[in-house]
Legacy VTK file of the C-alpha trace (Angstrom):
# vtk DataFile Version 3.0
C-alpha trace
ASCII
DATASET POLYDATA
POINTS 512 float
-22.254 19.694 7.180
-24.970 17.453 8.570
-25.604 18.176 12.256
-27.654 14.977 12.751
-25.595 12.030 13.940
-26.897 9.061 12.005
-25.507 5.538 11.844
-23.446 3.549 9.380
-24.828 0.022 9.052
-22.643 -3.000 8.364
-24.103 -5.961 6.466
-22.750 -9.457 5.861
-22.271 -9.661 2.053
-22.591 -13.448 2.165
-26.012 -13.444 3.828
-27.365 -9.887 3.695
-27.928 -9.833 7.462
-27.246 -6.737 9.548
-24.103 -7.232 11.647
-24.169 -3.963 13.557
-23.920 -0.221 13.232
-21.646 2.623 14.247
-22.170 6.380 14.483
-21.881 8.418 11.307
-19.929 11.072 13.159
-20.684 14.718 12.613
-18.081 17.378 11.990
-18.476 18.582 15.567
-17.821 15.109 16.972
-14.785 14.673 14.729
-13.359 18.018 15.845
-13.639 16.911 19.474
-11.870 13.635 18.668
-9.090 15.447 16.814
-8.465 17.654 19.845
-8.268 14.634 22.147
-5.875 12.863 19.762
-3.709 15.995 19.553
-3.523 16.251 23.350
-2.726 12.539 23.751
-0.133 12.898 21.028
1.974 15.230 23.148
2.368 12.522 25.768
3.075 9.890 23.094
5.755 12.055 21.462
7.510 12.425 24.798
7.992 8.662 25.144
11.194 7.018 23.948
11.099 4.636 21.003
11.740 1.752 23.413
8.654 2.715 25.420
6.521 2.892 22.260
7.795 -0.533 21.226
6.614 -2.012 24.527
3.081 -0.780 23.847
3.066 -2.084 20.249
4.310 -5.494 21.373
1.352 -5.684 23.774
-0.946 -4.909 20.834
0.690 -7.739 18.880
0.082 -10.196 21.706
-3.568 -9.157 22.004
-4.033 -9.779 18.272
-2.578 -13.254 18.609
-4.818 -14.036 21.577
-7.952 -12.978 19.663
-7.142 -14.582 16.306
-10.271 -16.733 15.948
-12.721 -14.005 16.924
-10.980 -11.533 14.632
-10.977 -13.927 11.646
-14.686 -14.594 12.093
-15.517 -10.875 12.181
-13.424 -10.114 9.089
-15.045 -12.984 7.208
-18.549 -11.905 8.172
-18.109 -8.204 7.426
-15.893 -8.405 4.339
-17.160 -11.691 2.869
-13.764 -13.343 2.375
-13.213 -16.906 3.512
-12.164 -17.454 7.106
-9.005 -19.099 5.735
-8.129 -15.905 3.816
-8.960 -13.773 6.860
-6.336 -15.751 8.754
-3.650 -16.147 6.104
-4.074 -12.887 4.143
-4.700 -10.607 7.129
-4.415 -11.651 10.758
-1.179 -13.666 10.818
0.655 -11.042 8.754
0.133 -8.154 11.180
2.279 -9.485 14.073
5.149 -9.855 11.604
4.660 -6.224 10.506
4.705 -5.051 14.113
7.901 -6.986 14.847
9.569 -5.652 11.709
8.866 -1.994 12.424
9.718 -2.359 16.114
13.034 -3.886 15.094
13.794 -1.166 12.548
12.478 1.844 14.487
15.502 2.506 16.673
17.968 2.170 13.800
15.893 4.199 11.341
15.036 7.022 13.744
18.320 7.349 15.608
20.522 10.355 14.817
22.101 9.996 11.375
25.622 11.424 10.970
26.342 13.202 7.691
29.744 13.316 6.042
30.896 16.749 4.877
33.341 16.648 1.994
34.292 20.306 1.777
34.643 21.621 5.333
36.335 19.007 7.507
36.247 21.289 10.539
32.424 21.021 10.595
30.127 18.099 11.450
26.417 17.425 10.878
23.672 15.050 11.891
19.943 14.607 11.288
17.524 13.845 14.094
13.878 12.890 13.703
10.756 14.217 15.379
7.116 13.213 14.846
4.937 15.362 12.614
1.775 15.310 14.734
-1.540 13.619 13.938
-1.341 11.043 11.168
-4.586 10.265 9.307
-4.954 6.805 7.737
-7.849 6.285 5.323
-8.230 2.559 4.699
-10.287 0.460 2.246
-12.743 -2.391 2.737
-10.953 -5.207 0.892
-8.432 -5.912 3.674
-10.185 -4.269 6.628
-7.711 -5.463 9.271
-4.302 -5.934 7.656
-4.222 -2.712 5.635
-5.257 -0.208 8.325
-2.937 -1.724 10.944
-0.029 -1.852 8.477
-0.679 1.827 7.692
-0.519 3.012 11.303
2.309 1.010 12.916
5.189 3.072 11.502
3.585 6.490 12.183
2.879 5.404 15.772
6.444 4.198 16.349
7.709 7.473 14.901
5.801 9.273 17.674
2.680 10.410 15.837
-0.822 9.981 17.215
-3.221 8.463 14.682
-6.770 8.819 13.407
-8.045 5.850 11.420
-10.908 6.454 9.020
-12.141 3.074 7.673
-14.417 2.307 4.757
-18.106 2.567 5.556
-18.493 -1.030 4.329
-16.284 -2.468 7.090
-16.509 -0.196 10.150
-16.908 -3.007 12.688
-13.470 -4.435 11.948
-11.967 -0.962 12.451
-13.733 -0.609 15.788
-12.340 -4.009 16.739
-8.850 -2.677 15.969
-9.539 0.183 18.358
-10.751 -2.339 20.942
-7.509 -4.329 20.578
-5.456 -1.228 21.331
-7.585 -0.377 24.357
-7.503 -3.956 25.687
-3.728 -4.115 25.349
-3.343 -1.044 27.576
-2.416 1.396 24.829
-2.523 5.050 25.974
-5.993 6.521 25.591
-6.747 8.577 22.444
-3.322 8.034 20.846
-5.273 5.981 18.294
-8.878 6.865 17.513
-11.221 5.465 14.890
-13.468 7.942 13.099
-16.510 6.491 11.343
-17.988 9.069 9.020
-18.951 9.998 5.496
-16.483 10.943 2.785
-17.389 14.644 3.032
-16.504 14.826 6.715
-13.283 12.920 6.046
-12.220 15.572 3.536
-12.956 18.283 6.077
-10.845 16.421 8.627
-7.822 16.465 6.286
-8.019 20.246 6.288
-7.828 20.518 10.079
-4.683 22.212 11.322
-3.816 19.360 13.701
-3.617 16.746 10.895
-0.011 16.702 9.693
0.313 13.637 7.416
-1.791 11.055 5.641
-1.806 7.626 4.040
-4.602 6.553 1.731
-5.374 3.206 0.127
-8.326 3.107 -2.221
-9.538 3.995 -5.681
-7.668 6.303 -8.034
-10.668 8.625 -8.385
-10.976 9.238 -4.637
-7.195 9.251 -4.183
-6.842 12.186 -6.564
-9.306 14.213 -4.495
-7.534 13.312 -1.253
-4.140 14.208 -2.758
-5.505 17.575 -3.890
-6.729 18.266 -0.354
-3.325 17.325 1.063
-1.677 19.616 -1.491
-3.851 22.537 -0.462
-2.739 22.027 3.122
0.889 21.111 2.305
0.842 17.883 4.278
2.867 14.854 3.128
0.917 11.870 1.866
1.508 8.392 0.480
-1.125 6.696 -1.654
-1.634 3.211 -2.990
-4.411 3.399 -5.544
-5.879 1.200 -8.257
-4.120 -1.417 -10.310
-4.988 -3.505 -13.368
-2.010 -5.787 -12.983
-0.661 -7.802 -15.937
0.999 -11.199 -15.973
3.381 -12.099 -18.802
3.789 -15.818 -19.425
6.771 -16.663 -21.635
6.908 -19.815 -23.766
9.517 -21.310 -21.421
7.411 -20.760 -18.291
6.732 -23.542 -15.806
3.035 -24.107 -16.591
2.236 -25.632 -13.201
3.838 -22.759 -11.333
2.400 -20.044 -13.590
-1.191 -21.309 -13.538
-1.083 -21.902 -9.788
0.299 -18.474 -8.930
-1.988 -16.641 -11.363
-5.087 -18.490 -10.118
-4.242 -17.563 -6.549
-3.550 -13.936 -7.480
-6.630 -13.479 -9.670
-9.196 -15.236 -7.471
-7.817 -14.866 -3.948
-10.160 -12.633 -1.937
-12.549 -12.974 -4.911
-10.209 -10.810 -6.960
-10.771 -7.857 -4.638
-7.106 -7.001 -4.218
-5.232 -3.990 -5.579
-2.339 -6.283 -6.532
-4.518 -9.022 -8.064
-3.621 -10.283 -11.514
-6.218 -8.640 -13.756
-5.028 -9.701 -17.241
-2.698 -12.354 -18.627
-0.555 -12.211 -21.778
0.538 -15.664 -22.931
2.846 -16.424 -25.848
0.893 -18.261 -28.546
3.252 -21.263 -28.522
1.924 -22.342 -25.088
-1.446 -20.584 -25.041
-3.626 -23.700 -25.375
-1.665 -25.710 -22.800
-1.715 -22.803 -20.358
-5.456 -22.231 -20.732
-6.283 -25.913 -20.314
-4.314 -26.192 -17.065
-5.769 -22.900 -15.788
-9.284 -24.245 -16.408
-8.499 -27.286 -14.259
-7.463 -25.074 -11.369
-10.347 -22.590 -11.632
-12.957 -25.387 -11.802
-11.742 -26.509 -8.363
-12.488 -23.121 -6.769
-15.539 -23.632 -4.570
-17.783 -20.633 -3.818
-19.674 -20.968 -0.583
-20.200 -19.943 3.006
-17.069 -17.900 3.919
-17.112 -19.328 7.462
-16.811 -22.883 6.118
-13.124 -23.854 6.291
-13.377 -25.714 2.961
-14.733 -22.740 0.975
-12.253 -21.497 -1.654
-13.850 -18.163 -2.565
-16.174 -15.933 -0.608
-18.557 -13.095 -1.373
-18.264 -9.809 -3.234
-18.118 -7.100 -0.574
-19.730 -4.270 -2.547
-22.848 -5.243 -4.490
-22.340 -2.196 -6.740
-19.510 -4.146 -8.393
-21.891 -6.470 -10.249
-22.875 -3.827 -12.778
-19.233 -3.436 -13.915
-18.694 -7.223 -13.961
-21.706 -7.802 -16.177
-20.928 -4.943 -18.569
-17.340 -6.183 -18.962
-18.531 -9.715 -19.772
-21.120 -8.475 -22.266
-18.504 -6.265 -23.942
-16.060 -9.179 -24.217
-18.678 -11.435 -25.817
-19.685 -8.744 -28.297
-16.035 -8.345 -29.332
-15.485 -12.053 -29.996
-14.169 -13.427 -26.693
-15.452 -16.582 -25.016
-16.575 -16.847 -21.403
-14.816 -20.170 -20.896
-15.512 -20.509 -17.188
-18.123 -18.824 -14.971
-19.549 -15.447 -15.915
-22.615 -15.204 -13.691
-23.776 -13.777 -10.411
-24.893 -16.517 -8.022
-26.289 -16.954 -4.512
-25.579 -19.522 -1.812
-28.777 -20.956 -0.308
-30.646 -18.128 -2.039
-28.631 -15.386 -0.347
-25.533 -13.261 -0.707
-23.370 -11.374 -3.177
-21.403 -14.041 -5.033
-19.918 -14.166 -8.512
-18.520 -17.225 -10.239
-14.750 -17.327 -10.836
-14.620 -16.303 -14.484
-12.065 -16.848 -17.265
-12.322 -14.982 -20.570
-10.377 -16.535 -23.471
-9.422 -14.979 -26.807
-9.559 -11.602 -25.104
-8.172 -8.554 -26.872
-6.595 -5.337 -25.697
-9.649 -3.185 -26.515
-12.019 -4.952 -24.117
-13.331 -3.462 -20.873
-12.217 -6.602 -19.032
-8.628 -5.959 -20.150
-8.388 -2.180 -19.817
-10.405 -1.555 -16.615
-9.709 -2.510 -13.031
-12.701 -4.794 -12.419
-11.758 -5.613 -8.818
-13.434 -8.983 -8.968
-12.987 -12.656 -9.938
-12.739 -12.121 -13.697
-9.565 -13.001 -15.597
-9.082 -12.282 -19.333
-6.381 -14.231 -21.201
-4.760 -12.569 -24.236
-2.727 -14.516 -26.789
0.427 -12.667 -27.946
2.907 -13.389 -30.719
6.000 -12.683 -28.658
7.335 -11.116 -25.466
7.764 -7.673 -27.043
4.043 -7.577 -27.817
3.271 -8.748 -24.275
5.381 -5.949 -22.764
3.729 -3.365 -25.031
0.259 -4.508 -23.970
1.243 -4.763 -20.311
2.400 -1.123 -20.320
-0.682 0.051 -22.225
-2.527 1.084 -19.073
-3.091 4.105 -16.876
-2.079 1.899 -13.941
1.314 0.695 -12.766
0.997 -0.985 -9.393
2.139 -4.593 -9.840
3.053 -7.027 -12.604
4.021 -10.685 -12.833
6.527 -12.417 -15.103
6.801 -16.175 -15.612
9.881 -17.682 -17.244
12.377 -20.377 -16.263
15.225 -18.267 -17.668
16.239 -15.967 -14.772
18.144 -13.513 -16.979
15.270 -13.295 -19.462
12.691 -12.847 -16.684
14.628 -9.969 -15.136
15.048 -8.308 -18.515
11.280 -8.490 -19.060
10.557 -7.258 -15.530
12.751 -4.195 -15.986
10.789 -3.155 -19.081
7.401 -3.291 -17.383
6.239 0.033 -15.915
5.037 -0.994 -12.467
6.104 -0.193 -8.938
6.421 -3.904 -8.113
7.274 -6.655 -10.583
7.338 -10.199 -9.218
8.944 -13.122 -11.033
7.497 -16.642 -10.782
5.259 -15.802 -7.823
1.905 -14.205 -7.011
1.159 -11.132 -4.895
3.441 -12.023 -2.008
5.262 -8.686 -2.204
2.633 -6.547 -0.464
2.754 -8.834 2.593
6.446 -8.148 3.223
7.260 -4.964 5.170
10.946 -5.321 4.260
10.096 -4.363 0.651
8.857 -1.012 -0.710
5.227 -0.942 -1.788
3.632 1.560 -4.137
2.746 2.258 -7.746
3.535 4.259 -10.848
1.275 6.385 -13.038
-2.282 6.465 -11.601
-1.581 3.687 -9.124
-0.332 6.062 -6.469
2.398 8.312 -5.160
5.134 7.567 -2.666
6.053 4.244 -1.100
5.043 2.581 2.130
6.788 -0.116 4.174
10.559 -0.573 4.697
12.407 1.517 7.286
11.828 4.588 5.108
8.169 4.437 6.115
9.279 5.343 9.647
11.112 8.427 8.383
8.441 9.398 5.875
6.174 10.743 8.580
8.871 12.360 10.689
10.489 15.780 10.576
14.157 15.457 9.645
15.978 18.227 11.515
19.540 19.027 10.555
22.132 20.113 13.147
25.451 21.492 11.882
28.236 22.247 14.358
31.980 22.855 14.681
34.179 19.800 15.122
37.196 21.963 15.880
36.265 24.702 18.383
36.560 28.269 17.066
37.516 27.089 13.555
34.956 29.253 11.785
34.924 29.900 8.049
36.236 33.479 8.278
37.514 33.611 4.714
33.921 34.204 3.534
33.431 37.251 5.737
33.450 40.846 4.511
35.272 43.044 3.723
36.075 41.437 0.379
39.211 41.953 -1.741
40.911 40.722 -4.888
43.345 38.745 -2.717
40.419 37.011 -1.011
38.826 36.314 -4.409
42.026 34.649 -5.687
42.481 32.602 -2.507
38.929 31.237 -2.564
39.209 30.449 -6.262
42.490 28.586 -5.700
41.227 26.466 -2.821
37.864 25.755 -4.477
39.552 24.491 -7.628
41.830 22.353 -5.497
38.779 20.464 -4.219
37.048 20.355 -7.612
39.959 18.704 -9.406
39.903 14.896 -9.771
42.773 12.793 -8.398
45.542 13.771 -5.994
48.137 14.427 -8.709
45.832 16.809 -10.542
44.929 18.547 -7.267
48.598 18.968 -6.332
49.603 20.274 -9.791
46.680 22.710 -9.801
47.621 23.994 -6.325
51.254 24.660 -7.399
50.083 26.483 -10.512
47.581 28.515 -8.569
44.617 27.597 -10.759
LINES 1 513
512 0 1 2 3 4 5 6 7 8 9 10 11 12 13 14 15 16 17 18 19 20 21 22 23 24 25 26 27 28 29 30 31 32 33 34 35 36 37 38 39 40 41 42 43 44 45 46 47 48 49 50 51 52 53 54 55 56 57 58 59 60 61 62 63 64 65 66 67 68 69 70 71 72 73 74 75 76 77 78 79 80 81 82 83 84 85 86 87 88 89 90 91 92 93 94 95 96 97 98 99 100 101 102 103 104 105 106 107 108 109 110 111 112 113 114 115 116 117 118 119 120 121 122 123 124 125 126 127 128 129 130 131 132 133 134 135 136 137 138 139 140 141 142 143 144 145 146 147 148 149 150 151 152 153 154 155 156 157 158 159 160 161 162 163 164 165 166 167 168 169 170 171 172 173 174 175 176 177 178 179 180 181 182 183 184 185 186 187 188 189 190 191 192 193 194 195 196 197 198 199 200 201 202 203 204 205 206 207 208 209 210 211 212 213 214 215 216 217 218 219 220 221 222 223 224 225 226 227 228 229 230 231 232 233 234 235 236 237 238 239 240 241 242 243 244 245 246 247 248 249 250 251 252 253 254 255 256 257 258 259 260 261 262 263 264 265 266 267 268 269 270 271 272 273 274 275 276 277 278 279 280 281 282 283 284 285 286 287 288 289 290 291 292 293 294 295 296 297 298 299 300 301 302 303 304 305 306 307 308 309 310 311 312 313 314 315 316 317 318 319 320 321 322 323 324 325 326 327 328 329 330 331 332 333 334 335 336 337 338 339 340 341 342 343 344 345 346 347 348 349 350 351 352 353 354 355 356 357 358 359 360 361 362 363 364 365 366 367 368 369 370 371 372 373 374 375 376 377 378 379 380 381 382 383 384 385 386 387 388 389 390 391 392 393 394 395 396 397 398 399 400 401 402 403 404 405 406 407 408 409 410 411 412 413 414 415 416 417 418 419 420 421 422 423 424 425 426 427 428 429 430 431 432 433 434 435 436 437 438 439 440 441 442 443 444 445 446 447 448 449 450 451 452 453 454 455 456 457 458 459 460 461 462 463 464 465 466 467 468 469 470 471 472 473 474 475 476 477 478 479 480 481 482 483 484 485 486 487 488 489 490 491 492 493 494 495 496 497 498 499 500 501 502 503 504 505 506 507 508 509 510 511
């Protein structure tokens, strides 16, 4: 492990300018932070849920008070438009905090369990925090995703270490600043800025008891393996090459609007973005023509300009995949109908034109890979069965979209698509709603986040079983054994196993 503490530099992808830098923390520094977080966690665990809620509500208010400054930072560091920083990130978080604060007491209160067999006994489950929760967050939503990952673990009584992407460390440090400014207890949340190697070593530390990860499938597999070696629970939302199925009876205006927003919002850098579209041939030409109209109106420009429709590409390494996918599509007979090129704004920045590929086929890189950018291939299909087959022909299964004006038909299609989240006649609204489960199938992740279950997911569920009737112990199972005891237990067991009161009564009279 490197003993020299270097820095991680953050650059504005729209201009190339250096925004700032943070320490690339060494293993020794991280170990010290982990110990402080563990110590602070003991105090945090001792608080009641109501007391934790008070602190989180103060965090919410601080976010609201700093909205403009936060949106500007997100836009500068990530490259998304300031409008998307507000609507896709900042305004969603207070709603998440309110939701989990509202659900925390109900979800984490003692849960009574009904016992069918022994009515003289009672049971309940009570919840305790696991310890330190580690959240490893990506760069594409550098504010919304990390905060949404840590709210539930904090309310459940865990202290938290947030490890952000090295592309957006300044936004993560601003999150830490928000917690400090709001009066949150010191060291209950700490941000660790470090390399991937040190992050893996941190997962192996004894004090780390649970983890959430949002990022690529390749890295997620390595993180999951590390969690498995240490037997700590984890939830992961990984990659997704999300299909849209457009039936011949779809509302063209609605379908093209929702798909355009999903495919090109945040410059396509969203795990739930629509990455491929299957359109029935009967409406293919009409659909494509209307989609063109919408995409032509997307204006790439300065992300801080309120009129800009699409911002920069955060990671310049993405261009190589974009260009190879476009070249592959052209070589296999597709047309680059709109866009297709890397561009600059005023001679600077990492921008790529919103791109539509028509006459795409299932064997193209643009269709089979998660490009994570503003490139949308459109595939013509003969019928819905073919569309479903193609939609499921993927290693991913995060999200999918179905467009049809027939509600029964749309649901039938949705239930045949292998994806953790299928949305009918809408874009990627689902992952902004904490009331709904979020997660994927196949190589798109394991486990689910959000909903009240997220509060329990990172808690110990302890079971307490006690006597409802004092001194009424189950003595008929005690030694010494006998044939008479054997017959009695058999008779009473079969009485409970039988279905219906008449059958139970007849069986009891017969003795079997």
